[in-house]
N, C-alpha and C positions, 0 to 999 in steps of 0.2 A: 785542508788548506784554508787559510784565512785571507779575507779580502778587507783592505782598509779603505774607508770612504770618508771624505772630508764631511765634517758635521759640527754643529755647536749645540750645547745643552743650554736651554733658555727657559727662564721663568717669565710667564706673562700672566699678570693678575694672580689668581689662586691656582693656576695650572703650571705644569712644567712638561717639556717635551723636547725631542730632537728635531733640529732645523737642518735642512739640506737645501743646497742650490740645485735647481732642476738640472743643470748642466753636469752635475757630478753624478747623476743617476741614469739608469738605462732609459732610452726614449720611450715615450708612451705612444702606442698606436690604437687604431680602432680594432675592436675584437673581430673575430672571423665572421660573426653573424651580422656585421654592419651596424652594431648598436653603439653603446658608449665606449669609453676608452679602456683599453686592456692594460690594467695596472698590475698584472700578476707578478712581473719582475720587482716592482716596488714593493708589493705585499710581502714577498720573501725577505726582502732586505729589512723592511720595518719591523716585521714579526720577530725576526731573529735579533735585531738590535735591541728591541724592547724586552725580549726574554719571554715570548709568547710562542707556543702554548705553555701554561704553567698550571697544572692541577692543583698545586699548593696555593695558588693565588698570590704569590709573592714576587714573581719576576726576578728572582735572585740571579739568574744567568743572563741578565740584560740590564738595560738602563731604566726599565719601568719600575714603578713603585707599588704595584699591586692594587691600585684603585684607579678609577676611570679618569680622574683629573691628572694623574701622573703617567698615563699611558697613551701619549699623543705624539704626532709628528706633523711637521709643517714642510712643505716644499716650495720654495720661493724662486722667482725669476724676474728678469727684466721684462716689462710689458711692451708688446707691439701695438697695444691699443691707443688710440688717440687720447691724449690728456690723461693717461693712466701711467703711473710710475712702476708699479709692481704687480705681477699676478702671483697668487698663492693658492695652494691646495692644502686643506686640512685632512688628516687621517686619524681616526679613533681606532687604536689598536686594542682588540679584545685581549682580555688576560688568560682565560681558560682555553681559548681556541686560537689557531693561527689565521685570524681573519682581521682585515682592515676595513672599517666602514667609512665611506666618503660621502654619506648622505646628508651631512650638515656642516656648519661652520662652528668655529670655537671663538667666542668673544674674548675670553681671557687671554688665550694664546695669540690671538690677533694683535695684541699689544706688543708682542716680541717681534713682528715681522720686520718693521722698519729698523729697530736696533740691529737685528741680524743683517739686514741688507746693507746697512752703513759699515758694519764691521767687515763684511766680506767684499765690499767694493761694488755691489750690484747697483748702488746709487751713491751719490755724493752731495753734500750740502754744506754751506757755510754756517758759521756760528749764529744762534738766534732761534726763535720759534718758527717752525715750518709745518705746513700741512701737506701730507703726501696722499696721493689718491691710489687706492688699491683695488684690484679686481679679484673677487673670491670665485674661483672656478666651481666650488661645490654648489653655490646657490646662484651663480651668474649675477650677482649683485655687487655694487660698489661700496668701498668703505674708505672714509676720509680719517686719517690718522694725524693728529697734531701733537708735536712734541718739540722739546728744546734740544738743538744740536750744540755741542761744546767740543772744540778741538776735532771736529769731523765725525764725532760719535754721538750717539744719543745719550743725553745727560742721564746720570743715575741718581745723584744726591738730590734730595728735596724733602719737603715737609709733608707730602701727601701720603695718607695711610689707607691701605686697602685692608679691610677687615679679613683676618685669617692669615695675613702676612706679617711677619715680625718686622719691626722697624718701619721706616718711611723711606719714600723715593721721590723722583721727579714725576709729576703728573703726565700722563699720556691720555689724550682724549680720543675716544673712538666715536665717530659719527657715521651712522648708517642712513644715507639718504635713500628714499623710496624703499623702505624695508618690507612693505606688505607683500605677502605671497612669496616668501623666500623659497619655498618648495612646492606649495600647493597652488600658487598663481592667484591666491585671494587672501585679503586680511581676515575674513571669515569664511573658511573653506566650505562650509555647509549654508552660508548665508544667514545663519542665526547667531546672536550674541550669547545665547544659553540654550541648552536643550538637554534631553534625557538620553542616556546611552546605556546599554546593558553590559554588565560584567559580572562573572561569577554567580549568574542566575539572578541578579537583581538589577534594578534601574538606578542610575546616578545622574544627578543634575551637574552638568559640566559646561565649561565655556572652551570651545576649540578656536584658537587664535594662531595666526601665522604672521608675525612681524619680527624679522631677523631670524626667527626660529619657530617651527610648528610646536605648539604647546597645548597640553590638556590641563586645564585649571579645575580643581575640584576641592570642595571644603574637607578639611581634615576629619570632621565628625562623620562624614559620609563613608569614610574608609576605615573607621575604627581608631583614628588618631585624634589627640587634642591639639596637635600642631605645633607644640613646643618641645617634643622629644628630641634628644640628641641623635645624630645620625646612627650611632651603633644600636641604639635602642630600636630605631625604625628598621634597620637591617635584620634585627633579630626577631621582629614581629612577623612570623611567617604568614599568618592569615591576612594582615594588611598588605604585605608585599605581593601575595598571590593576587589579591583583588586589584591592586595598582598595576600589576603586570598585565592582567587580563583587560583591564580598562584601556591601558595604553595601546595594546594590540588591536582592540576593537575600534578605538578612536583613530588609529592609523588607517584603518579601512575607510572610515566615515570621512576622513580628511582627503582621501584619494591618493594616499602614499603607497598603497598596495591593494592587491585584490582580495587577499585573505588574511586573517590575523596571523597565521603562521609565517607570512612573508613580510611582516612589519620590519622596517629598518631597526637596527640597534640604537643609532644615535638620536633619531627623531621618530615620533614626537617625544619630548620629555614631558614629565608630569609635575606640575606645581601643586602642592598640598597646601592649602591656606587656612589661616585662622585669624580671629580678631586680635587686635593689639592686646598683649598681656605681658606680664613680667616673665622674662625667660632667663634661664641660666645658659651661658655660652660655654664653648669648648675649653676656654682658659679658666673657667670657674667663676668668672665675674657675673654680675646680674645686670641685665638690660631692662631699664624701666619701660612700662607699657607706652608711655608718652613719647618715646624716642622713635617710634615707628608708626607707619600707617597700616601695615599688615604683616603678619608673621608667615614666613614662607619656608617650606621644606621641599627642596627639589629632588626628584628621583631621576638619575641619569645612569644609563647603562646598568640598570638593575641594582643601584646602590643609592643610598641617600647622600647627597652632596654635602661636603663639610662647610661650604659656603653657598655660592650660587653661580651657575654658569653665566657668563657675561651676556651672551645672547638671550638667555632665559630671563635675566633681569630686565633687559630692555623690551622684551616681549610683554612682560607683566606691566611695565610702564605704559606701553601702547594700549594693552587691554584695559588699564585703568581709566582710559579716556573714552572707552566705547560704552555708551549707555547700555544697561541691562546685563553687563557681564558680571560674573561672580565676583571678581576682585573690585569692580566698580561699586557694587553693593555694599561690600565689606567696608571699603574706605569711606563711602558716603555716611556710614553709620559709626565711623571711628570718632572718639571724643575730640581728638586734636589733629585732623588730617593736614598734611602739608598742601601747599598750593600747586596746582599744575604749572608747568609740565612735569614736575618732579614727583617721584613716589619713593617713600623710604621703606625698604624691605628688611625686616628682622630676620637674619639668617643665623645658623648655628655659630658663626664666627663674628657676628656684629651687624651693624646696619650698613647696607649697600643702597646707594641712592642712584637711581636711573632716571632718564627723562625721555619724553616723547612729544612730538608736535602733531596735532590732528587738524586736518583741513575739514571743517565741518560741511562746507558746500559740496566737496567732492566725497565726503564720508570715507575718508581714508587717513592713514598715517603717513605723513610726509617725511619724517626723520625720527630716529631714536639715538640716544647718546649715553655714554658712560665713561668715567674716568678710572684708569687702571695705572699701575706701574709695571715695569719690566726690567730684567737685568740678564745679560749674557753670563752664565755661570761657568762655561768652559767652551773652548774651542779646540779643535784637533781632529782626530780621526776615530770612527767607531768601527769595531770588528764584526764582521759578518762572515758566515761560511761562504766560500767561492763556489 
């Protein structure tokens, strides 16, 4: 038997995923142990719809694309919270296993929440620029989304270019007020801007920062990379990926995200491998001059090198760049032509992504992070799952 569930397929930034209205899914209840929400009914729907588990890594029997940025879901609903328009929950669907990880937010796909809500009638707005307030249930944080409404829908056409996405589109601004401690409760979960952590039997200098997303920041040279490799080269480098995976799991314990390395969530923390600005070859074969960026970044997400950069990861790096003595702050300080705060230019495999952050020096915290993306609803209809 096949069950058909209303859904839309949406691109947000450099990610794609299935979007659902919460009212079209089974209700979520507390688990039997009185802990967090029991989303097992959701998990069965999401994994089936995306084509997981798939030992071949392609998700051919579902809507997924075989890489982490194409194996995602969003659940959106009207909000009952004061001054909040929408609530949304992000799910990262694993590819080789029938597992959905709700431990973090997705900045790229967050850009698609309001376009989806306008399309499905969850909210309505007149023509012009509007700012909608969203509540992300994964992190318990607010997100402000600014975009242009045209004929009752999110504008699509525009001149803004997102590196890694063909063509251009209407800009969508994501602003994360109060982003510090999205999962750990603190901007610097260990109280240190940089520290040494052990992995694979060695010690590594890292910065552990949590602003919109918990992130492990490490120099590429420390893990055997020069920092300008393309994603497929990094994925094929088994020694480097083994070290990065061990580092990530141990950092998760240090950041208070789990009790043991084996219990580390899949989505967070992500790992940002950094290098000094240098000429890099992009995925499309073009060459990016060294002066066009403040730092080169290769982000490891769900055990794979990201083809661009997660939106929340970019914003966390922008926040970390404003914190004295972090690894990224040291790299940018020695860059030949650094951009001026609050912006930081990140050289990714797809091009330069610019993110921004605002730091309150008196309170020693980050008060906001921001990023521009584009989004487009690619399909609306119903997705098939086993009943």
